[in-house]
TIMARTOR-624026 format. One record per residue (C-alpha): residue number from 1; residue in three letters; x, y, z. Coordinates in pm, 1 decimal. Layout:
k_r_px_py_pz
NUM_ALA_X_Y_Z
...
This chain:
k_r_px_py_pz
1_MET_1256.9_-3610.0_-1701.8
2_LEU_1137.6_-3557.2_-1343.8
3_SER_774.3_-3622.2_-1434.9
4_ARG_874.7_-3934.3_-1621.0
5_ARG_1072.0_-4055.1_-1321.5
6_ARG_767.5_-3999.8_-1103.2
7_THR_559.3_-4202.6_-1347.0
8_LEU_810.0_-4484.2_-1339.4
9_SER_825.3_-4470.4_-960.6
10_ALA_449.3_-4507.6_-950.7
11_PHE_475.2_-4818.3_-1162.1
12_ALA_747.3_-4951.1_-935.0
13_ALA_529.6_-4900.7_-627.7
14_PHE_246.6_-5079.2_-801.0
15_VAL_434.5_-5388.7_-916.1
16_GLY_684.2_-5418.6_-630.6
17_ALA_1055.3_-5362.1_-589.3
18_ALA_1202.1_-5709.3_-646.2
19_SER_1317.6_-5810.6_-992.8
20_LEU_1168.2_-6156.0_-945.4
21_ALA_964.4_-6302.0_-663.0
22_ARG_829.4_-6643.0_-569.3
23_VAL_458.1_-6643.7_-505.6
24_ARG_199.9_-6906.1_-417.9
25_ALA_-78.2_-6973.9_-663.3
26_ALA_-297.6_-7279.3_-714.2
27_GLY_-89.2_-7468.0_-463.1
28_ALA_237.2_-7434.4_-655.1
29_ALA_526.8_-7191.1_-648.3
30_LEU_521.7_-6967.9_-955.7
31_THR_791.6_-6730.1_-1072.9
32_ARG_652.8_-6379.2_-1108.8
33_VAL_747.9_-6203.9_-1431.6
34_ARG_639.2_-5844.5_-1490.6
35_VAL_579.2_-5763.9_-1856.7
36_GLY_515.5_-5413.9_-1993.1
37_ILE_276.4_-5378.6_-2287.0
38_MET_71.7_-5101.9_-2448.4
39_SER_-282.4_-5068.7_-2317.3
40_GLY_-569.6_-5175.2_-2540.0
41_GLU_-616.2_-5482.0_-2756.3
42_ASP_-285.9_-5637.4_-2649.4
43_GLU_-429.1_-5682.6_-2300.2
44_ASP_-669.3_-5942.8_-2441.1
45_VAL_-382.4_-6123.3_-2611.4
46_TRP_-171.2_-6126.2_-2297.1
47_ARG_-451.0_-6280.4_-2093.7
48_VAL_-411.0_-6583.9_-2317.6
49_VAL_-30.5_-6570.6_-2284.3
50_ALA_-53.7_-6549.6_-1904.9
51_ALA_-277.9_-6856.6_-1892.7
52_ASN_-27.7_-7047.1_-2106.8
53_ALA_262.0_-6930.3_-1889.7
54_ARG_105.9_-7057.7_-1566.6
55_LYS_132.7_-7411.7_-1705.6
56_SER_510.5_-7356.6_-1723.3
57_GLY_539.7_-7215.9_-1371.2
58_LEU_525.1_-6843.8_-1451.3
59_ASN_293.1_-6588.3_-1298.4
60_VAL_285.9_-6315.7_-1564.9
61_GLU_188.7_-5975.5_-1428.9
62_VAL_103.4_-5733.2_-1707.4
63_VAL_182.3_-5362.4_-1662.8
64_THR_14.5_-5137.9_-1919.9
65_PHE_145.3_-4813.4_-2070.5
66_SER_-5.2_-4548.9_-2296.4
67_ASP_325.9_-4384.8_-2392.8
68_TYR_568.3_-4571.5_-2621.2
69_ASN_864.8_-4401.9_-2453.6
70_LEU_811.3_-4546.8_-2105.8
71_PRO_835.3_-4930.7_-2129.0
72_ASP_1203.9_-4938.9_-2224.1
73_GLU_1295.5_-4699.0_-1945.0
74_ALA_1093.1_-4903.4_-1697.8
75_LEU_1269.2_-5219.4_-1814.5
76_SER_1611.0_-5055.3_-1789.8
77_GLU_1526.1_-4942.5_-1434.4
78_HIS_1432.1_-5304.7_-1348.1
79_GLU_1074.1_-5203.5_-1277.0
80_LEU_982.0_-5463.2_-1539.2
81_ASP_1135.5_-5800.2_-1618.4
82_ALA_1039.0_-5786.2_-1987.9
83_ASN_844.8_-5571.6_-2227.9
84_ALA_648.8_-5664.8_-2538.3
85_PHE_554.3_-5370.3_-2757.0
86_GLN_829.8_-5265.7_-2997.1
87_HIS_1009.7_-5347.9_-3319.6
88_GLY_1378.2_-5332.7_-3408.4
89_PRO_1403.5_-4978.0_-3548.2
90_PHE_1220.6_-4839.3_-3244.2
91_LEU_1453.4_-5020.3_-3001.2
92_LYS_1757.9_-4910.3_-3201.8
93_ALA_1648.9_-4546.3_-3171.2
94_GLN_1585.4_-4588.2_-2797.2
95_VAL_1924.9_-4750.2_-2740.3
96_GLU_2102.0_-4475.9_-2933.7
97_ALA_1916.0_-4204.2_-2744.4
98_HIS_1933.7_-4348.2_-2393.4
99_GLY_2205.2_-4613.9_-2385.1
100_PHE_1969.1_-4894.8_-2281.5
101_HIS_2104.7_-5252.1_-2275.7
102_ILE_1797.5_-5436.1_-2403.7
103_THR_1781.0_-5744.8_-2626.6
104_PRO_1495.6_-5909.7_-2821.8
105_VAL_1432.2_-6269.6_-2715.1
106_GLY_1127.4_-6379.9_-2914.5
107_ASP_920.3_-6261.9_-3210.9
108_MET_552.6_-6178.5_-3165.3
109_TYR_377.3_-6018.2_-3461.8
110_VAL_386.8_-5777.7_-3753.6
111_SER_134.0_-5494.9_-3774.8
112_PRO_171.0_-5343.8_-4122.2
113_ILE_145.4_-4968.0_-4080.7
114_GLY_-131.6_-4824.1_-4295.7
115_LEU_-226.8_-4508.2_-4479.5
116_TYR_-589.0_-4422.7_-4396.1
117_SER_-836.3_-4168.1_-4525.6
118_SER_-1196.5_-4078.1_-4450.1
119_LYS_-1211.7_-3845.9_-4753.0
120_TRP_-1036.0_-4024.8_-5039.4
121_SER_-1078.9_-4381.2_-5162.3
122_SER_-730.1_-4435.7_-5302.3
123_VAL_-377.5_-4300.3_-5307.0
124_ALA_-430.6_-4181.3_-5663.5
125_ALA_-727.0_-3970.3_-5550.3
126_LEU_-522.7_-3766.6_-5300.2
127_PRO_-518.0_-3406.4_-5426.2
128_LYS_-217.3_-3184.3_-5483.3
129_GLY_-129.0_-3011.6_-5157.3
130_ALA_-299.2_-3279.4_-4945.6
131_THR_-221.3_-3279.3_-4572.8
132_ILE_-100.1_-3616.7_-4449.1
133_GLY_-43.2_-3689.2_-4081.2
134_VAL_246.2_-3907.8_-3965.8
135_PRO_362.0_-4018.6_-3617.7
136_ASN_635.1_-3796.2_-3479.3
137_ASP_850.0_-4053.2_-3292.8
138_PRO_1167.9_-4139.6_-3487.5
139_SER_1105.6_-4500.3_-3589.5
140_ASN_737.7_-4465.9_-3673.9
141_GLU_786.9_-4138.8_-3860.8
142_GLY_1054.8_-4307.8_-4067.8
143_ARG_825.1_-4602.3_-4127.3
144_ALA_545.0_-4368.1_-4235.8
145_LEU_765.7_-4174.6_-4477.9
146_LEU_896.3_-4496.9_-4631.8
147_LEU_533.8_-4607.4_-4686.5
148_LEU_458.6_-4276.0_-4861.3
149_GLN_768.9_-4328.7_-5073.0
150_ALA_659.1_-4683.0_-5164.1
151_GLN_331.3_-4533.4_-5286.2
152_GLY_515.1_-4290.4_-5512.8
153_LEU_406.7_-3983.4_-5314.9
154_ILE_750.9_-3864.4_-5203.3
155_LYS_1117.1_-3962.5_-5216.7
156_VAL_1350.9_-3962.1_-4918.2
157_SER_1728.0_-3968.5_-4902.7
158_PRO_1862.6_-4328.1_-4903.8
159_SER_2124.6_-4220.4_-4649.3
160_ALA_1849.5_-4190.3_-4385.5
161_GLY_1800.9_-4567.2_-4378.8
162_LEU_1498.4_-4674.4_-4174.9
163_LEU_1479.3_-4346.4_-3984.1
164_PRO_1409.9_-4065.1_-4230.4
165_THR_1243.5_-3744.9_-4111.4
166_THR_1066.4_-3474.8_-4307.6
167_LEU_1405.9_-3309.4_-4348.7
168_ASP_1511.7_-3612.4_-4558.0
169_ILE_1235.0_-3564.3_-4817.0
170_THR_1413.9_-3498.6_-5144.6
171_GLU_1116.0_-3500.4_-5382.1
172_ASN_754.8_-3402.9_-5315.8
173_PRO_586.4_-3377.9_-5658.1
174_ARG_235.6_-3331.4_-5517.5
175_ASP_342.5_-3063.5_-5267.6
176_LEU_208.3_-3270.4_-4981.0
177_ASN_195.5_-3112.0_-4637.6
178_VAL_338.7_-3381.2_-4409.6
179_LYS_215.6_-3303.2_-4058.3
180_GLU_398.4_-3460.6_-3762.8
181_LEU_169.7_-3558.6_-3473.6
182_ASP_196.8_-3775.0_-3163.4
183_ALA_137.6_-4142.0_-3246.8
184_GLY_-167.7_-4148.2_-3019.2
185_VAL_-314.1_-3834.5_-3178.7
186_VAL_-261.8_-3883.0_-3551.2
187_GLY_-542.3_-4139.5_-3590.1
188_ARG_-791.4_-3926.5_-3397.6
189_ALA_-705.5_-3633.2_-3623.9
190_LEU_-795.5_-3825.7_-3941.0
191_SER_-1115.8_-3630.8_-4003.8
192_ASP_-912.7_-3307.4_-4014.3
193_LEU_-657.3_-3450.1_-4257.3
194_ASP_-666.6_-3577.8_-4613.0
195_ALA_-494.6_-3895.9_-4496.0
196_ALA_-279.4_-4024.8_-4211.4
197_VAL_-26.5_-4298.8_-4154.9
198_VAL_-132.2_-4470.6_-3832.6
199_ASN_-0.7_-4768.9_-3638.7
200_THR_-256.8_-5050.2_-3633.1
201_ASP_-311.7_-5042.9_-3257.1
202_TRP_-367.3_-4667.1_-3253.3
203_ALA_-590.9_-4687.8_-3560.2
204_GLN_-821.6_-4926.7_-3377.7
205_LYS_-817.2_-4714.6_-3062.7
206_ALA_-921.2_-4416.1_-3276.8
207_GLY_-1215.7_-4605.6_-3422.0
208_ILE_-1068.9_-4622.9_-3772.7
209_ASP_-1200.0_-4905.3_-3990.8
210_VAL_-867.8_-5077.6_-4059.3
211_VAL_-1017.1_-5268.2_-4353.1
212_HIS_-1228.3_-5012.1_-4538.4
213_GLN_-1042.8_-4686.7_-4460.5
214_ARG_-697.4_-4822.1_-4537.6
215_ILE_-585.9_-4700.7_-4879.3
216_ALA_-230.7_-4840.4_-4858.5
217_GLN_-13.3_-5050.3_-4629.1
218_GLU_349.8_-5149.7_-4611.1
219_ALA_463.4_-5480.9_-4754.8
220_LEU_461.6_-5793.1_-4536.8
221_GLN_759.5_-5965.4_-4697.1
222_HIS_1099.2_-5872.7_-4551.3
223_ASN_926.9_-5641.8_-4304.6
224_ALA_1179.7_-5484.6_-4065.1
225_TYR_911.9_-5397.9_-3810.3
226_THR_848.3_-5730.0_-3636.8
227_ASN_745.0_-5675.0_-3274.3
228_PHE_915.2_-5885.8_-3008.7
229_ILE_950.8_-5965.0_-2640.8
230_ALA_1260.3_-5792.5_-2497.9
231_VAL_1461.3_-5818.0_-2175.2
232_ASN_1765.9_-5653.9_-2023.5
233_ASP_2090.3_-5798.4_-2160.6
234_GLU_2173.5_-5955.9_-1825.5
235_ASN_1851.1_-6160.1_-1831.9
236_VAL_1874.8_-6306.4_-2181.2
237_HIS_1957.9_-6648.5_-2037.1
238_ALA_1739.5_-6625.3_-1726.9
239_PRO_1541.3_-6948.6_-1671.3
240_TRP_1203.6_-6776.1_-1715.2
241_VAL_1278.0_-6625.4_-2057.4
242_GLU_1237.2_-6937.8_-2270.0
243_PRO_905.1_-7043.5_-2110.9
244_LEU_775.0_-6684.5_-2141.8
245_VAL_850.5_-6679.6_-2515.1
246_ALA_706.2_-7029.1_-2555.5
247_ALA_388.1_-6918.3_-2377.9
248_TYR_347.2_-6646.0_-2641.6
249_GLN_432.7_-6853.9_-2945.7
250_GLN_131.3_-7082.6_-2917.0
251_GLN_-160.3_-7156.2_-3148.2
252_ASN_-417.7_-7004.3_-2910.8
253_VAL_-218.1_-6678.0_-2903.7
254_ARG_-196.7_-6684.3_-3283.0
255_GLN_-576.2_-6707.6_-3295.7
256_ALA_-615.2_-6435.0_-3033.3
257_LEU_-402.2_-6197.5_-3242.6
258_LEU_-612.6_-6262.2_-3551.3
259_ASP_-937.7_-6222.8_-3358.0
260_VAL_-847.0_-5916.2_-3152.4
261_TYR_-689.9_-5725.3_-3442.4
262_HIS_-939.1_-5849.2_-3703.9
263_GLY_-661.7_-5982.2_-3926.9
264_ALA_-471.0_-5651.4_-3934.6
265_THR_-191.8_-5793.2_-3715.2
266_LEU_-20.9_-6116.1_-3816.1
267_PRO_182.1_-6365.6_-3606.8
268_ALA_555.3_-6347.2_-3681.8
269_TRP_677.8_-6686.0_-3557.8
270_GLN_676.6_-7016.3_-3743.4
């Protein structure tokens, strides 16, 4: 916890201590809004969002993270004004674990989690006893196991809901070895595995061909894993929230998502 606090303190020193500040830019007063995102492709998307936001009087300052566990803590500590990286089951797990008071305020996109392999061309081709990597954080592990269940590879206890773990596997007819790895590692370990369930952003960071190496993906309809912009409960009605969401939910951001993620991530607003 101490090392994490030091990390968060470093971010605080970098972005400043005030929750909101008025700054001068292009001859007009803009409201500074600090938004935490995951490093990588999303940085390109948020450059488009920031340009849109300036037209509405917001100066969006993006703070990047490489650890999924840090942006909610940084938001809760008021070192960010918003974050934009997570879906509902992930936030639910974070709230239950840490007591955060964080609320979604606007949908962004859906990135269907995929099952990838560099050795086998289909789910049916996976051999008995195959080793399959899955992310080890609660929401993404649950998501991965539910994808394996949808492909008929395993069954998990219905009582686990959206957050099953390997302990909830009730049937494993192919004797699969489900290997839990850090979300940022599982994609890079693909060559050592028969297959791996990898989040789209981490798959691209690992150099996985998200089109040709994907042998299965979760359904798009009724997908519970829509990513959103989130703020502390106390800021839900802050005057900068609506223009921030509106700056994201634009046609040029829609196109940026499709371009940057090569069609593997899809806009989630109408």
